[in-house]
C-alpha positions in Angstrom: 92.5 114.4 113.4 96.2 114.7 112.6 97.1 112.0 115.1 94.6 109.7 113.3 95.9 110.4 109.9 99.6 110.1 111.1 98.8 106.6 112.5 97.0 105.5 109.4 99.9 106.6 107.1 102.3 105.0 109.6 100.7 101.6 108.7 102.4 101.8 105.5 105.9 101.6 107.4 104.8 98.3 108.9 104.6 96.5 105.5 107.6 94.4 106.5 107.1 94.1 110.2 104.0 92.0 110.5 105.4 88.8 112.4 109.0 87.6 112.3 110.5 90.2 110.1 111.2 89.3 106.6 114.7 88.6 105.3 113.9 89.3 101.6 115.9 86.3 100.5 115.1 86.3 96.9 118.0 85.9 94.2 117.1 86.1 90.7 117.4 82.9 88.4 120.7 82.1 86.9 120.1 83.8 83.5 120.0 87.2 85.4 123.7 86.7 86.2 125.4 85.3 83.1 128.8 85.7 84.5 128.2 83.4 87.3 128.9 79.7 86.5 126.0 77.3 87.5 128.1 75.9 90.2 128.5 79.1 91.9 124.7 79.7 91.7 124.2 76.2 93.2 126.6 77.0 96.0 124.9 80.2 96.8 121.4 78.6 96.8 122.6 75.8 99.2 124.3 78.3 101.5 121.5 80.6 101.5 119.0 77.8 102.2 121.0 76.5 105.2 121.3 80.0 106.6 117.7 80.8 106.5 116.7 77.4 107.9 119.0 78.3 111.0 117.4 81.9 110.9 113.8 80.9 111.0 114.7 78.2 113.7 116.1 81.1 115.8 119.8 79.7 115.6 121.2 83.1 115.0 124.8 82.0 115.6 124.6 79.5 112.8 122.9 82.0 110.4 125.4 84.6 111.3 128.3 82.6 110.3 126.6 81.3 107.1 125.7 85.0 106.1 129.2 86.1 106.7 130.4 83.2 104.5 127.9 84.6 101.6 129.9 87.8 102.0 133.2 86.3 101.9 132.4 84.2 98.7 130.3 86.9 96.8 132.1 90.1 98.1 130.5 92.3 95.3 127.0 91.0 95.7 124.4 92.8 98.0 123.0 89.5 99.3 125.3 88.8 102.3 125.3 92.3 103.5 121.4 92.5 103.2 121.2 89.2 105.3 123.5 90.3 108.1 121.6 93.6 108.3 118.3 91.6 108.5 119.9 89.4 111.3 120.9 92.5 113.5 117.4 94.1 113.0 115.5 90.8 113.7 117.8 90.0 116.6 117.1 93.2 118.2 113.3 92.7 117.9 113.7 89.4 119.4 115.7 90.8 122.3 113.0 93.6 123.0 110.1 91.2 122.5 108.8 93.0 119.4 108.2 89.9 117.1 104.6 89.6 117.9 101.7 90.8 115.6 99.6 92.1 118.4 102.2 94.8 119.4 101.6 96.6 116.0 97.8 96.9 116.6 98.3 98.8 119.7 97.9 102.6 119.3 100.7 103.2 121.9 103.3 101.8 119.5 102.7 104.8 117.3 103.0 107.4 120.0 105.8 109.9 119.3 107.7 109.4 122.4 111.2 108.9 121.0 113.2 105.6 121.3 116.4 104.7 123.0 118.3 102.5 120.6 121.5 100.6 121.3 124.1 102.8 119.4 126.3 99.9 118.8 123.4 97.9 117.3 122.1 100.8 115.3 125.7 101.5 113.8 126.0 97.8 113.0 122.7 97.7 111.1 123.4 100.8 109.2 126.9 99.8 108.2 125.5 96.5 106.8 122.5 98.1 105.0 124.5 100.8 103.4 127.0 98.2 102.1 124.1 96.3 100.6 122.7 99.5 98.9 126.2 100.4 97.6 126.7 96.9 96.2 123.3 97.0 94.5 123.7 100.6 93.1 127.3 99.7 91.8 126.0 96.9 89.8 123.1 99.0 88.3 125.5 101.7 87.4 127.4 99.1 85.3 124.0 97.7 83.9 120.8 99.5 84.4 119.0 96.2 83.2 120.3 94.0 86.1 117.1 92.9 87.6 118.9 90.9 90.4 120.6 94.2 91.6 117.3 96.1 91.1 115.6 93.5 93.3 118.2 93.6 96.2 118.2 97.5 96.0 114.4 97.3 96.8 114.9 94.7 99.4 117.5 96.8 101.2 115.1 99.9 101.3 112.4 97.5 102.6 114.5 96.2 105.5 115.6 99.9 106.2 111.9 100.9 106.5 111.3 98.0 108.7 114.1 98.7 111.1 113.1 102.5 111.1 109.5 101.4 111.9 110.0 98.7 114.6 113.4 99.7 116.3 113.9 103.5 116.1 110.1 104.1 115.5 110.9 107.0 113.0 107.8 106.4 110.9 108.1 109.1 108.2 111.7 107.8 107.5 110.3 104.3 107.3 107.5 105.3 104.8 110.1 107.2 102.6 112.1 103.8 102.3 108.9 101.7 101.9 107.8 103.8 99.0 111.3 103.4 97.4 111.2 99.5 97.8 108.0 99.2 96.2 109.2 101.5 93.3 112.2 99.3 92.6 110.2 96.0 92.8 107.6 97.4 90.4 110.4 98.1 88.1 111.6 94.4 88.5 108.1 93.1 87.6 107.9 95.4 84.6 111.3 94.2 83.4 110.7 90.5 84.3 107.1 89.6 85.0 107.8 86.1 86.1 110.0 87.3 89.0 107.2 86.5 91.4 109.2 86.9 94.5 108.9 90.8 94.0 105.2 90.5 94.5 105.7 90.1 98.3 106.7 93.7 98.7 104.2 95.0 96.1 101.3 92.8 97.6 101.7 94.1 101.2 102.1 97.5 100.0 98.7 97.2 97.9 97.0 95.6 100.7 98.1 98.2 103.4 97.2 101.2 101.2 93.9 99.7 100.2 92.9 99.2 103.8 93.4 102.9 104.8 90.3 104.8 105.8 88.7 106.4 102.6 89.7 110.0 103.5 93.1 108.9 104.2 93.2 107.0 101.0 92.1 110.0 99.0 94.9 112.0 100.7 97.5 109.5 99.8 96.2 109.3 96.1 97.0 113.0 95.8 100.7 112.1 96.6 100.8 109.4 94.1 100.1 106.5 96.6 97.6 104.0 95.4 96.7 100.5 96.5 94.0 97.7 96.4 93.3 95.4 99.4 92.0 92.5 97.3 94.7 92.8 94.7 97.4 92.9 97.5 96.1 89.6 99.0 96.1 87.9 95.7 99.7 89.1 95.0 100.7 87.7 98.5 99.1 84.5 97.7 100.8 84.1 94.4 104.2 84.9 96.1 103.3 82.2 98.7 102.5 79.6 96.1 104.9 80.5 93.4 107.8 82.3 95.0 111.2 80.8 94.6 112.7 82.3 97.8 110.1 84.2 99.6 107.2 81.7 99.9 107.4 81.5 103.7 108.0 85.2 103.9 104.8 85.7 102.2 102.9 82.9 104.4 104.1 85.1 107.4 102.5 88.2 106.1 99.3 86.5 105.0 98.9 85.4 108.6 98.9 88.9 109.9 96.5 89.9 107.0 94.0 86.9 107.7 94.0 87.9 111.5 93.1 91.5 110.5 90.4 90.2 108.2 89.2 87.8 111.0 89.9 84.7 108.9 91.4 82.9 111.7 91.2 79.3 110.3 93.2 80.4 107.2 95.8 82.1 109.6 96.0 78.9 111.8 96.6 76.7 108.7 99.5 78.7 107.8 101.0 79.0 111.4 100.8 75.3 111.7 102.4 74.8 108.5 105.4 77.1 109.6 105.5 75.4 112.9 106.1 72.2 111.4 108.6 73.5 109.1 110.6 75.4 111.7 110.1 73.3 114.9 112.7 75.3 116.9 111.0 78.6 116.4 108.8 79.1 119.5 107.1 82.2 118.3 104.8 80.0 116.0 103.5 78.0 118.9 102.8 81.4 120.8 101.0 82.7 117.7 99.0 79.6 117.3 97.8 79.7 120.8 96.8 83.3 120.4 95.0 82.6 117.0 92.9 79.8 118.8 91.6 82.3 121.5 91.0 85.1 119.0 89.1 82.4 116.9 86.8 81.6 119.9 88.5 78.4 120.7 89.4 79.7 124.2 89.7 76.3 125.9 92.2 75.1 123.4 94.2 78.4 123.2 94.4 78.5 127.2 95.7 75.0 127.2 98.3 75.6 124.5 99.6 78.5 126.7 99.7 76.4 129.9 101.3 73.6 127.9 104.1 76.0 126.8 104.7 77.3 130.4 105.3 73.7 131.3 107.7 73.1 128.6 111.4 73.6 129.0 111.8 74.4 125.2 109.9 77.7 126.0 111.9 78.8 129.0 113.9 81.5 127.0 110.7 83.3 126.2 108.7 82.6 129.4 108.2 86.3 130.0 106.8 86.8 126.6 104.5 83.7 127.0 103.2 84.9 130.4 102.7 88.5 129.0 100.8 87.5 126.0 98.7 85.1 128.0 97.8 87.8 130.5 96.7 90.1 127.8 94.5 87.6 126.2 93.1 86.5 129.7 92.4 90.2 130.4 90.7 90.6 127.1 88.5 87.8 127.8 87.5 89.1 131.2 89.6 86.8 133.5 91.3 89.7 135.3 92.4 87.8 138.4 94.2 85.2 136.4 95.6 88.1 134.2 97.0 89.7 137.2 98.5 86.4 138.2 100.5 86.2 135.0 101.6 89.9 134.8 102.9 89.6 138.2 105.0 86.6 137.3 106.5 88.7 134.4 107.6 91.5 136.9 109.2 88.8 139.2 111.1 87.1 136.5 115.0 88.0 136.9 115.7 87.6 133.2 112.5 89.2 131.9 112.7 91.9 129.2 112.9 95.3 131.0 110.3 96.7 128.3 107.8 93.8 129.3 108.3 94.4 132.9 107.3 98.2 132.5 104.3 97.3 130.5 103.2 94.6 133.0 103.3 97.1 135.8 101.1 99.5 133.8 98.7 96.6 132.9 98.5 95.6 136.7 97.8 99.1 137.7 94.9 99.3 135.3 93.4 95.9 136.3 93.8 97.1 140.0 91.9 100.2 139.2 89.0 98.3 137.5 88.8 96.3 140.8 88.7 99.4 143.0 92.0 98.8 144.6 93.1 102.4 143.9 96.0 102.7 146.2 97.6 99.5 145.0 97.1 100.8 141.3 98.8 104.1 142.2 101.9 102.2 143.4 102.1 100.4 140.1 101.9 103.5 138.1 104.6 105.0 140.1 106.8 101.9 139.5 106.1 102.5 135.5 107.4 106.1 136.0 110.5 104.9 137.8 111.6 102.8 134.8 112.6 103.7 131.2 109.5 104.9 129.0 108.2 102.2 126.8 106.2 103.6 124.0 103.8 106.0 125.8 103.9 104.0 129.2 104.9 107.3 131.2 102.1 109.3 129.6 99.6 106.6 130.5 100.9 106.2 134.0 100.7 109.9 134.6 97.1 110.1 133.2 96.0 107.3 135.5 97.7 108.7 138.6 95.5 111.6 138.1 92.3 109.5 137.4 91.5 105.9 137.8 91.6 103.6 134.6 88.1 102.7 133.6 88.6 100.6 130.6 86.8 102.9 128.4 90.0 104.6 127.1 
């Protein structure tokens, strides 16, 4: 029971981690910063727009340069530091192939196995996010009614929650920062009801809490945690339709929610919109192919995966495409084809080490299902020879003792 409750509460920490990572790009309208001339606001808006166009098109070199320029032009504002922290976080997720929604529905993700984090990446992220928090708190110390500073303070805690959940996988620490983010953004709405961008954070929180099992929800309510699934969806739709800066962020979250609610056509509509808007982002086509299969349109989905494998544009993430394709093939009962693509992942020199480990585990499981026990044992031993990914070592040890049956 404790493990189930732990995983359920951990869902709260994934509020901001549902697809590509949310940059929390909002900036209050000019009236909230009376000291800044309109030309400075216009300059910031243009710079921010260019930076996030590059960011969502996965041009991290350009977005990094533009985020740094925001820091230089607005050294006392939390925005630039928050964006730099976001880039470090999402860049790490991209490197470790953790930008796909399917990852976060796997119970293995929540196993308490510890996580090896690159200390240089960790320090860089924490330096940037701490500066963002300090800048926001300094402005609030001078003016407690500074709605823009409060928004960015909440956004910084949201990004910190996301990082702890997806990179370090310290779920209780992430929960603490998630709750702080929502608290600050509720104050923003109370002070300025038309600050629609704040509904992104509040909406996902309401949805996630409202989706918890009843008995967990009752326990959460005792701790002051309340939510409503339907209200959360409406708040997110409002952010998507009316948000000044976070409309695409809200669409990304809604994609994950629509998938969870099995509203695949709604999810496909949003994915295709974002794919058109950010044509150099290869995660949207992967997500679209995944959704087609989930929606029962297998022929279209499989064809989309095959087309990506033939497209040079997707070579950089060939390991992820093959792994995702293999996962879906296995789920649909095409085990021989799934084995083929899992093996391709293990043979790719540039493949993510984490995906290679997970591919060996999946190969072992599929071989067990085919009665090829000795071959399966060899795969599980390969998993144990590699760095632990989530609970891959624990699973490999279990299946060395007894064959995988598919009923686990």
